[in-house]
C-alpha positions in Angstrom: 82.1 -108.0 29.4 83.4 -110.1 32.7 79.9 -108.8 33.9 78.2 -111.4 32.0 80.6 -114.5 32.7 78.3 -117.0 33.5 76.6 -116.7 30.2 80.3 -116.7 28.2 81.3 -119.9 30.6 78.5 -122.1 31.1 79.8 -125.6 32.5 76.6 -126.8 32.6 75.8 -126.5 29.4 79.2 -127.3 27.9 79.9 -123.8 26.1 82.6 -121.2 26.7 82.8 -118.1 24.7 85.4 -117.4 22.3 85.7 -114.0 24.0 88.2 -115.3 26.9 91.0 -116.5 24.2 91.2 -112.9 22.9 89.6 -110.4 24.6 91.6 -107.5 26.7 88.9 -107.1 28.6 89.0 -110.4 29.8 93.2 -110.4 29.6 93.3 -107.6 32.2 91.0 -109.2 34.3 93.1 -112.3 34.6 96.3 -110.3 35.5 94.4 -108.3 38.6 92.1 -111.2 40.0 93.8 -114.7 38.6 97.4 -114.2 38.2 97.7 -111.9 41.5 96.0 -114.2 43.4 97.0 -118.2 42.4 99.9 -119.9 43.6 102.4 -120.0 40.5 105.5 -122.0 39.4 108.5 -120.1 40.2 111.4 -122.6 39.4 113.6 -125.6 41.1 115.7 -125.3 44.4 118.4 -126.8 42.0 118.9 -123.7 40.2 119.8 -121.7 43.1 122.1 -124.6 45.2 124.4 -121.8 46.7 124.4 -118.6 48.6 123.7 -115.7 46.0 122.4 -117.7 43.4 119.9 -116.0 41.6 117.3 -117.0 38.7 115.0 -114.5 37.1 111.1 -116.0 36.6 108.0 -114.8 35.9 104.4 -114.3 37.5 101.8 -113.3 35.0 103.3 -110.8 33.2 105.9 -109.3 35.7 109.5 -110.3 36.4 110.4 -111.8 39.6 113.7 -112.8 41.4 114.4 -115.9 42.8 117.2 -116.2 45.1 119.1 -117.8 47.9 120.5 -115.3 50.7 123.7 -115.5 52.1 121.7 -117.2 55.6 120.3 -119.8 52.4 117.3 -118.6 52.8 115.1 -118.7 50.0 113.5 -115.8 48.2 111.1 -114.6 45.5 111.5 -110.5 44.9 109.7 -108.3 42.0 112.3 -107.5 39.9 111.9 -103.9 40.4 113.9 -101.2 41.8 111.5 -99.0 44.5 113.3 -95.5 43.1 111.9 -95.6 39.7 111.2 -99.2 38.8 113.9 -100.2 36.4 114.8 -103.9 36.7 117.5 -105.0 39.0 118.5 -107.7 37.8 119.0 -108.3 33.8 120.4 -112.0 34.1 118.9 -114.8 33.6 120.7 -116.7 36.2 123.8 -116.4 38.1 125.7 -115.2 41.3 125.8 -112.1 43.0 126.3 -110.2 46.4 124.2 -107.5 45.4 121.3 -106.1 43.1 122.4 -102.7 41.3 119.8 -101.0 39.6 121.4 -99.6 36.5 119.6 -96.8 36.1 120.2 -94.6 39.8 122.6 -97.5 41.1 120.2 -98.3 44.1 121.3 -101.5 45.4 120.0 -104.5 47.4 121.0 -107.6 49.3 120.1 -111.0 48.4 117.8 -111.0 51.3 115.9 -107.7 49.4 117.5 -104.9 52.0 118.4 -101.6 50.5 121.8 -101.3 51.4 123.5 -98.7 48.9 122.0 -95.4 47.8 124.3 -92.9 45.8 124.7 -89.7 47.8 122.9 -90.6 50.7 124.2 -88.1 53.2 123.8 -85.4 50.7 120.2 -86.0 49.6 118.6 -88.4 51.5 119.5 -88.5 55.5 116.5 -87.6 57.7 114.1 -88.7 54.9 114.7 -91.8 53.7 114.2 -94.8 55.6 115.6 -97.8 54.1 113.7 -100.4 56.4 110.8 -98.8 54.3 112.6 -99.5 51.1 113.3 -103.4 50.5 112.3 -105.2 47.3 108.8 -106.2 47.2 108.7 -109.6 48.5 105.9 -112.0 47.8 104.0 -112.7 50.9 104.1 -116.2 50.5 106.3 -118.9 49.5 106.5 -122.6 49.2 109.3 -125.1 48.8 107.6 -128.5 47.8 109.8 -131.4 46.9 112.2 -129.3 45.7 110.4 -126.9 43.5 109.6 -123.3 44.4 105.9 -121.9 44.3 104.3 -118.1 45.0 101.8 -116.1 45.5 101.0 -112.0 45.9 97.9 -112.5 47.9 98.4 -112.3 51.4 95.3 -114.4 52.6 96.3 -117.1 50.3 95.7 -121.0 51.4 99.0 -122.6 52.1 100.0 -124.4 49.0 99.6 -128.1 50.0 95.9 -127.2 50.4 96.0 -125.1 47.0 97.7 -128.1 45.4 94.7 -130.8 47.1 94.6 -134.4 46.1 96.6 -133.2 43.1 99.6 -134.1 45.1 99.7 -137.3 44.1 100.4 -136.6 40.4 102.7 -133.8 40.9 104.7 -135.9 43.5 105.6 -138.3 40.7 106.9 -135.6 38.4 109.1 -134.0 41.2 110.3 -137.0 43.0 113.2 -139.1 42.3 112.8 -142.0 39.7 113.0 -144.3 42.7 110.6 -142.6 44.7 112.9 -140.7 46.9 110.7 -137.6 47.6 112.2 -134.7 45.7 115.7 -134.8 44.2 114.5 -133.1 40.8 117.2 -131.0 38.7 116.6 -129.1 36.0 119.1 -129.5 32.9 118.0 -127.1 30.9 114.9 -124.6 30.3 113.8 -123.9 26.6 111.9 -120.2 26.0 109.9 -119.2 23.0 106.7 -117.2 22.1 104.0 -117.9 20.1 101.0 -116.4 19.3 98.3 -117.6 21.3 96.5 -117.2 24.3 97.9 -118.8 27.2 94.8 -121.0 28.0 94.7 -123.0 24.9 98.2 -124.8 25.9 97.4 -124.9 30.0 93.8 -126.5 28.7 95.8 -129.3 26.7 97.7 -130.4 29.2 94.3 -130.8 31.3 94.7 -134.7 29.2 93.5 -133.9 26.1 94.2 -136.8 24.3 91.1 -136.2 21.5 93.6 -134.5 19.2 96.0 -137.4 19.0 95.2 -136.9 14.9 97.6 -134.2 15.2 100.3 -136.2 16.4 99.8 -138.9 13.5 103.0 -137.9 11.5 105.4 -138.1 14.6 104.1 -141.6 15.5 104.3 -143.2 11.9 108.5 -142.1 12.6 109.3 -144.0 15.7 110.9 -140.8 17.6 110.4 -142.7 20.7 113.1 -143.4 23.2 113.5 -146.9 21.6 112.8 -145.6 18.3 110.5 -148.4 17.2 107.0 -146.9 15.1 103.1 -147.7 16.0 100.6 -146.1 18.1 103.2 -145.8 21.3 106.1 -144.2 19.2 106.1 -141.0 21.0 107.3 -142.8 24.1 108.5 -146.6 25.2 104.9 -148.1 26.4 105.4 -147.8 30.2 101.5 -147.5 30.5 100.7 -150.9 28.4 98.0 -152.5 30.5 97.1 -150.0 32.4 93.4 -148.2 33.0 93.9 -144.7 31.8 92.4 -142.0 33.7 91.3 -138.4 33.6 91.1 -136.5 36.8 90.1 -133.4 37.7 89.9 -131.3 41.6 88.2 -128.7 43.1 91.0 -125.8 42.9 90.9 -126.3 38.8 93.9 -128.6 38.6 93.4 -131.8 35.8 95.5 -134.6 34.8 95.5 -138.0 32.4 97.6 -140.8 33.8 97.2 -144.4 33.9 96.4 -146.7 36.9 98.6 -149.8 36.4 97.6 -153.5 38.1 99.3 -154.5 41.0 101.6 -157.1 39.4 102.9 -154.7 36.9 106.3 -155.9 35.5 109.1 -153.4 33.9 109.1 -152.5 30.7 112.4 -152.1 28.6 112.8 -148.5 28.0 115.6 -146.9 26.1 116.3 -150.2 24.6 119.5 -148.8 22.4 121.2 -147.5 25.8 121.2 -150.4 28.0 123.0 -148.3 31.1 119.6 -145.9 30.8 117.4 -149.0 30.6 119.4 -150.8 33.6 119.0 -147.2 35.5 114.8 -147.2 34.7 114.6 -150.9 36.0 116.5 -150.4 38.9 114.3 -147.2 39.5 111.3 -149.3 39.1 111.5 -151.9 41.3 112.7 -149.2 44.2 109.6 -147.1 42.8 107.2 -149.9 43.6 109.0 -151.0 47.1 109.0 -147.1 48.4 105.8 -145.8 47.5 103.2 -149.1 47.5 99.8 -148.4 46.4 100.6 -145.3 44.8 103.5 -146.6 42.2 100.4 -147.9 40.1 100.1 -144.0 39.3 101.8 -143.4 36.4 101.3 -139.7 35.3 101.0 -138.8 31.6 100.6 -135.0 31.6 98.3 -132.4 33.9 98.2 -128.7 34.5 98.4 -127.1 38.0 96.0 -124.4 37.9 96.2 -122.2 36.3 99.7 -122.2 33.8 101.6 -124.7 35.5 101.8 -128.2 33.2 104.0 -131.5 33.2 105.1 -134.5 31.2 105.0 -136.7 34.2 107.4 -139.1 32.7 108.3 -139.3 29.1 109.7 -136.5 28.6 110.1 -135.6 32.0 109.6 -131.7 32.4 107.4 -128.7 33.7 105.8 -125.9 31.4 104.7 -122.5 32.1 102.9 -120.8 30.0 103.3 -116.8 31.1 101.3 -114.6 29.3 101.7 -111.7 26.9 99.1 -110.6 25.7 95.5 -112.0 24.8 97.0 -113.6 21.9 100.8 -114.1 22.5 102.6 -116.5 25.2 105.9 -117.2 26.2 106.5 -121.0 27.4 109.2 -121.9 29.8 109.6 -126.1 29.6 112.0 -127.1 32.1 113.6 -130.2 31.3 114.0 -132.6 35.0 116.4 -135.4 35.5 117.0 -137.1 39.2 120.2 -134.8 39.9 122.0 -137.9 41.2 121.3 -140.1 37.7 124.6 -141.2 36.0 126.3 -138.7 33.5 125.1 -141.5 30.6 121.4 -141.1 31.5 121.3 -137.4 31.7 122.9 -137.0 28.6 120.5 -139.7 26.8 117.5 -137.8 28.3 118.4 -134.3 27.3 118.5 -135.4 23.7 115.4 -137.4 23.9 114.0 -134.1 25.2 114.8 -131.3 23.4 113.6 -134.0 20.1 110.3 -134.6 22.0 109.5 -130.6 23.1 110.0 -127.2 22.9 110.5 -124.9 20.0 111.7 -127.5 17.7 110.4 -130.6 19.4 108.3 -132.6 17.1 105.0 -132.7 18.9 105.3 -129.1 20.3 105.4 -127.9 16.8 102.0 -129.9 16.1 100.3 -128.4 19.0 101.7 -125.0 18.7 100.3 -125.2 15.4 96.7 -125.9 16.5 96.6 -123.5 19.3 97.8 -120.3 17.1 95.2 -121.0 14.5 92.6 -121.1 17.5 93.8 -118.1 18.7 93.6 -116.0 15.0 90.3 -117.4 14.3 88.7 -116.9 17.4 89.5 -113.3 16.8 87.2 -112.6 13.7 84.1 -110.6 14.2 81.7 -113.4 13.1 84.0 -116.2 14.9 83.4 -114.5 18.2 79.7 -114.8 17.7 80.0 -118.2 18.2 81.3 -120.2 21.3 83.2 -123.7 21.6 82.0 -126.6 22.6 83.1 -128.7 25.7 80.3 -131.0 25.7 82.2 -134.8 25.8 81.3 -137.2 28.1 78.9 -135.2 29.8 78.5 -137.1 33.1 80.8 -139.7 32.4 82.8 -140.0 35.5 82.7 -140.9 39.2 84.0 -138.8 42.8 86.8 -140.7 44.0 86.8 -143.7 41.9 89.2 -145.6 41.3 91.2 -142.9 42.8 90.6 -139.6 44.5 89.1 -136.8 42.4 86.5 -136.7 40.0 87.8 -139.5 37.8 86.3 -140.1 34.0 87.7 -143.7 32.4 87.5 -142.1 28.9 88.5 -139.1 26.7 86.6 -136.4 28.2 86.0 -132.4 28.7 85.3 -133.2 32.5 88.7 -131.8 33.2 88.5 -128.4 31.3 84.8 -127.5 32.1 85.9 -128.0 35.7 89.6 -125.7 34.7 87.1 -122.8 33.2 84.6 -123.1 36.4 87.0 -122.0 38.6 88.6 -119.5 36.1 85.3 -117.8 36.4 85.2 -117.8 39.9 88.5 -116.0 39.8 87.5 -113.5 37.7 84.2 -112.7 39.6 86.0 -112.2 42.7 84.7 -114.8 44.9 86.1 -116.0 48.1 88.8 -119.3 48.7 86.0 -121.6 50.3 84.8 -121.2 47.1 87.9 -121.6 45.1 89.1 -124.8 47.1 85.3 -126.5 47.3 85.5 -125.8 51.0 81.9 -124.6 50.3 80.6 -128.1 49.2 80.1 -127.2 46.0 80.8 -130.4 43.8 82.7 -130.2 40.8 79.8 -132.7 39.4 77.1 -129.9 39.9 79.0 -127.3 38.5 80.6 -129.2 35.5 77.3 -130.8 34.5 
């Protein structure tokens, strides 16, 4: 079926087949040709601050260990013993000097080296070369503004080239609220499994604001930080007066946010918590001073191809959509705060984040209902004969105006059209020049 992928995914017509959301063949191709090549989000350095600290993460379907060795170097290893494959780490996080396989007790140091082999002299001496049987480590790892990314592709470009101009948006998620680079701390992670294809979630965060009617009940109750009802009741209205944009990049990333006027004044937030409001007021002015023109960009939501999505401001978080099967996904939402923020600020944000997002969050429940029904409805014999429509705002965007990327100033399907163009290229096995847009193929030609 993937042999006729250009018929099933046709960005020029705005047509995408339902098969890519339910087909086992497509799913298996994703694991082999997509998740085994792309740069994937692993976690944050704040989760492993000390030597011996570890956190078990995911790359595609596979468990990996993010850890810091005795020399403070960061590693990402496949969580699988080289002897018979059992997980060498069955805890979510902690601190250790050795990863010990519970099956046959082979043990590995935090830099991945095979150290302990029971009955080595009697059974293996002269045959087993320990240096050849270390834990399997990713060929490339990137530490970026306090976040950790990795890829299994030894020929992959650098993470910064993979990110491209999307960095201007991602930086403002990872950096301190006052504009200092990095500095984010994970204050909690929600993990849950839901019966949907992972791409529905990833696509939603490309900037699908067309689905806002799904959140009408949430808007009506006034569940935002300041508890006011109205169109912006999910968040305090930081974006008031800005120019809304939707932007896509050659690597498949897409996001939406607002370009604020140069003379934007601070808009009060968390009005029932003066300490929090004062903190963000200070951050607002420091951010403008440090970032200058880039401070005009206020990120809302986005997806770094293929499966790392974010909320940029309220609630500030990164959500990774881990595939389980064609019709099942495990969501991990990392909630972020500035590590040096006052304790009261962190506590207020933590409670607001949980109210907004995650498996019990008011907005996430709305979204998941859409995704799981869309997945189920795409599994039927008749339904699979009819494609999805991605024809919204065809051609209604400009290149690098007013910011880098292909930019639309109205609600659009341009970002998902581009996402699925890049997705198709991975499944076709094309080279990195085409995947990164180095070959000169513009998003415009591909998406329209």
